[in-house]
C-alpha positions as CSV (number, residue, x, y, z in Angstrom):
1,X,-20.3,11.8,-29.5
2,X,-21.9,14.0,-27.0
3,X,-25.6,13.5,-25.8
4,X,-28.1,15.4,-23.9
5,X,-31.3,14.5,-22.5
6,X,-34.5,16.0,-23.8
7,X,-37.7,16.7,-21.8
8,X,-38.8,13.1,-22.0
9,X,-35.4,11.8,-20.6
10,X,-34.2,10.4,-23.9
11,X,-30.6,11.0,-24.9
12,X,-30.2,13.0,-28.0
13,X,-27.2,14.1,-30.1
14,X,-26.0,17.7,-29.4
15,X,-25.3,19.0,-32.7
16,X,-25.8,18.5,-36.5
17,X,-22.3,17.5,-37.3
18,X,-22.4,14.8,-34.9
19,X,-25.7,13.5,-36.3
20,X,-24.4,13.6,-39.8
21,X,-21.2,11.6,-39.0
22,X,-23.3,9.1,-37.2
23,X,-25.5,8.7,-40.3
24,X,-22.4,8.5,-42.5
25,X,-20.9,5.7,-40.6
26,X,-24.3,3.8,-40.3
27,X,-25.0,3.9,-43.9
28,X,-21.5,3.3,-44.9
29,X,-21.7,-0.2,-43.2
30,X,-25.2,-0.7,-44.8
31,X,-23.3,-0.1,-48.0
32,X,-21.1,-3.2,-47.4
33,X,-24.2,-5.4,-47.8
34,X,-25.4,-3.3,-50.8
35,X,-22.1,-3.9,-52.4
36,X,-22.1,-7.6,-51.7
37,X,-25.4,-7.9,-53.5
38,X,-24.5,-5.8,-56.5
39,X,-23.0,-8.7,-58.4
40,X,-25.0,-11.3,-60.2
41,X,-22.3,-13.8,-59.6
42,X,-22.2,-13.1,-55.9
43,X,-26.0,-13.5,-55.8
44,X,-25.5,-17.0,-57.5
45,X,-22.9,-17.9,-54.8
46,X,-25.4,-17.0,-52.0
47,X,-28.0,-19.0,-53.5
48,X,-25.7,-22.1,-53.7
49,X,-24.4,-21.6,-50.2
50,X,-28.1,-21.3,-48.9
51,X,-28.2,-25.2,-50.1
52,X,-25.3,-26.1,-47.9
53,X,-21.5,-25.7,-47.5
54,X,-19.2,-26.0,-50.5
55,X,-15.8,-25.9,-51.4
56,X,-14.1,-23.0,-53.5
57,X,-13.6,-25.4,-56.3
58,X,-17.2,-26.8,-56.2
59,X,-18.5,-23.2,-56.4
60,X,-16.2,-22.3,-59.3
61,X,-17.5,-25.3,-61.2
62,X,-21.2,-24.6,-60.6
63,X,-20.8,-20.8,-61.6
64,X,-18.5,-21.5,-64.4
65,X,-15.8,-19.2,-63.1
66,X,-12.0,-19.6,-62.2
67,X,-11.3,-20.5,-58.8
68,X,-9.4,-17.1,-58.1
69,X,-12.4,-15.3,-59.3
70,X,-14.9,-17.1,-57.1
71,X,-12.3,-16.5,-54.2
72,X,-12.5,-12.7,-54.9
73,X,-16.4,-12.7,-54.8
74,X,-16.3,-14.8,-51.6
75,X,-13.8,-12.3,-50.0
76,X,-16.5,-9.5,-50.6
77,X,-19.1,-11.9,-49.1
78,X,-17.2,-12.4,-46.2
79,X,-16.3,-8.9,-45.5
80,X,-19.9,-8.3,-45.4
81,X,-20.2,-10.9,-42.9
82,X,-22.7,-12.9,-45.1
83,X,-20.5,-16.1,-45.3
84,X,-17.8,-17.7,-43.2
85,X,-15.1,-20.2,-44.2
86,X,-13.1,-23.2,-42.7
87,X,-10.0,-25.1,-44.0
88,X,-9.9,-28.9,-44.3
89,X,-6.6,-30.0,-45.6
90,X,-5.9,-28.3,-49.0
91,X,-9.5,-27.1,-49.3
92,X,-11.5,-24.1,-48.1
93,X,-15.1,-24.6,-47.5
94,X,-17.6,-21.7,-47.3
95,X,-21.1,-21.7,-45.7
96,X,-23.7,-18.8,-44.9
97,X,-22.8,-17.0,-41.7
98,X,-26.2,-17.3,-40.1
99,X,-29.8,-18.6,-40.8
100,X,-30.9,-14.9,-41.2
101,X,-28.9,-14.7,-44.4
102,X,-30.9,-17.5,-46.0
103,X,-34.1,-15.8,-44.7
104,X,-32.9,-12.4,-46.2
105,X,-32.1,-14.1,-49.5
106,X,-35.5,-15.8,-49.7
107,X,-37.1,-12.5,-48.8
108,X,-34.9,-10.7,-51.5
109,X,-36.1,-13.2,-54.3
110,X,-39.7,-12.7,-53.4
111,X,-39.4,-9.0,-53.5
112,X,-37.5,-9.2,-57.0
113,X,-40.3,-11.5,-58.3
114,X,-43.0,-9.1,-57.1
115,X,-41.4,-5.9,-58.3
116,X,-39.6,-6.6,-61.4
117,X,-41.8,-7.7,-64.5
118,X,-38.7,-8.8,-66.2
119,X,-37.9,-11.6,-63.8
120,X,-41.6,-12.8,-63.9
121,X,-41.3,-13.0,-67.6
122,X,-37.9,-15.1,-67.4
123,X,-39.8,-17.4,-64.8
124,X,-42.7,-17.8,-67.0
125,X,-40.7,-18.9,-70.1
126,X,-38.3,-21.1,-68.4
127,X,-40.5,-22.6,-65.7
128,X,-44.1,-21.9,-66.0
129,X,-44.5,-22.6,-69.7
130,X,-42.8,-25.8,-69.4
131,X,-45.1,-27.1,-66.6
132,X,-48.6,-28.2,-67.7
133,X,-49.9,-28.2,-64.0
134,X,-49.8,-25.5,-61.2
135,X,-47.1,-26.3,-58.8
136,X,-48.0,-28.0,-55.5
137,X,-48.5,-25.5,-52.7
138,X,-47.1,-25.7,-49.2
139,X,-50.4,-26.4,-47.3
140,X,-51.2,-29.1,-49.9
141,X,-47.8,-30.6,-49.7
142,X,-47.8,-30.8,-45.9
143,X,-51.2,-32.5,-45.8
144,X,-50.2,-34.8,-48.6
145,X,-47.2,-35.9,-46.7
146,X,-49.1,-36.3,-43.4
147,X,-51.4,-38.8,-45.4
148,X,-48.5,-40.5,-46.8
149,X,-50.1,-40.5,-50.2
150,X,-47.2,-38.7,-52.1
151,X,-43.5,-39.1,-52.7
152,X,-41.6,-36.1,-52.0
153,X,-38.5,-36.2,-54.3
154,X,-35.3,-34.2,-53.5
155,X,-33.5,-33.9,-57.1
156,X,-30.5,-31.8,-55.8
157,X,-27.1,-33.2,-55.4
158,X,-26.6,-35.7,-52.6
159,X,-24.3,-33.2,-50.7
160,X,-27.1,-30.8,-50.7
161,X,-29.7,-33.2,-49.6
162,X,-27.4,-34.2,-46.6
163,X,-26.8,-30.4,-45.8
164,X,-30.6,-29.8,-45.3
165,X,-33.8,-31.6,-46.6
166,X,-37.5,-31.6,-46.1
167,X,-38.1,-34.5,-43.6
168,X,-39.3,-37.6,-45.4
169,X,-38.0,-36.7,-48.8
170,X,-36.5,-39.2,-51.1
171,X,-33.0,-38.3,-52.6
172,X,-32.5,-39.1,-56.4
173,X,-30.5,-36.4,-58.0
174,X,-31.7,-35.1,-61.4
175,X,-28.6,-36.7,-63.1
176,X,-29.7,-40.2,-61.9
177,X,-33.4,-40.0,-62.1
178,X,-33.9,-41.7,-65.5
179,X,-31.8,-44.7,-64.2
180,X,-33.6,-44.8,-60.8
181,X,-37.3,-44.5,-61.6
182,X,-37.7,-48.1,-60.3
183,X,-37.2,-46.7,-56.7
184,X,-40.4,-44.8,-57.0
185,X,-43.5,-46.9,-55.8
186,X,-45.8,-47.6,-58.7
187,X,-49.1,-45.6,-58.8
188,X,-47.8,-43.0,-56.3
189,X,-48.0,-39.2,-57.1
190,X,-44.6,-37.4,-56.8
191,X,-43.7,-33.8,-56.0
192,X,-40.3,-32.9,-56.8
193,X,-38.4,-30.0,-55.5
194,X,-34.7,-28.6,-55.8
195,X,-33.2,-25.4,-54.9
196,X,-36.1,-22.9,-54.9
197,X,-38.5,-21.0,-57.1
198,X,-35.9,-20.1,-59.8
199,X,-34.3,-23.3,-60.0
200,X,-35.1,-25.6,-63.3
201,X,-34.1,-28.9,-61.8
202,X,-37.4,-29.8,-60.4
203,X,-39.1,-28.7,-63.7
204,X,-36.9,-31.1,-65.7
205,X,-37.5,-33.8,-63.1
206,X,-41.2,-33.5,-63.6
207,X,-40.8,-33.8,-67.3
208,X,-38.9,-37.1,-67.0
209,X,-41.3,-38.4,-64.6
210,X,-44.3,-37.7,-66.8
211,X,-42.8,-39.1,-69.9
212,X,-42.4,-42.3,-68.0
213,X,-46.0,-42.5,-67.0
214,X,-45.5,-41.1,-63.4
215,X,-47.9,-38.5,-62.0
216,X,-45.7,-35.7,-60.8
217,X,-45.9,-32.0,-60.0
218,X,-43.2,-29.8,-58.6
219,X,-42.9,-27.9,-55.3
220,X,-41.5,-24.6,-56.4
221,X,-40.0,-23.6,-53.0
222,X,-36.7,-24.9,-51.6
223,X,-35.0,-25.4,-48.2
224,X,-34.3,-21.5,-47.7
225,X,-38.0,-20.8,-48.0
226,X,-39.1,-23.9,-46.0
227,X,-36.8,-22.8,-43.2
228,X,-37.9,-19.2,-43.6
229,X,-41.4,-20.5,-42.5
230,X,-39.9,-22.1,-39.2
231,X,-40.5,-25.6,-40.7
232,X,-38.2,-28.6,-39.5
233,X,-35.2,-29.7,-41.7
234,X,-33.4,-33.0,-41.6
235,X,-29.6,-33.1,-41.8
236,X,-26.8,-35.5,-42.4
237,X,-27.1,-39.1,-43.1
238,X,-29.3,-40.2,-40.0
239,X,-32.0,-37.7,-40.7
240,X,-31.6,-35.5,-37.3
241,X,-33.9,-32.7,-37.4
242,X,-33.9,-29.0,-36.3
243,X,-36.5,-26.6,-36.3
244,X,-37.1,-22.8,-35.5
245,X,-40.8,-23.4,-35.1
């Protein structure tokens, strides 16, 4: 491309054809992201990978798809530079390419909830109408954690808990909750969280806790939303933290 300097000294393209070619190349690349986000199953895969690294087989099981089908979807996401992969023996593991992917996904979900009445109705029917109390907000949660008068319960699978969790959270996967209620100190209120504002696991956990006489509310955000606010996250078995704050 040829450039000339205008009166202010800035470089400008010399003709309309070059400008059109530039824009075509630019928006074609933007289109790769649009294509990656055009499939509901690929969106589900991104949501799962924002919780932590997973094998192709695990993703296939979670999404109810064949391994070959999931592999094709992951290929599209990788072409768009949204995910990366590594091989460990016979298994291939995928993970989000950069924290900005999780931030974008969180913003994308917030935009969808704000703009689409259909999404708000689905959330109301499946989440809000099943919860008698308002979800606990971020500010209240942080204050209650600092006062140590509340148990923060992570009800996701252990692998996701180890990949990233809110500091101080207790891990009891939803599938184990009914059998592990005695691990929750008596008389203490519980705030349960899961994968984010559209995940039902925290709602189901709250229902189990309340049926057993335990005061409980849900924290509707998940790790992607928590990280998007620059808040610290613990990882691994030992609880090492990182933060962008």
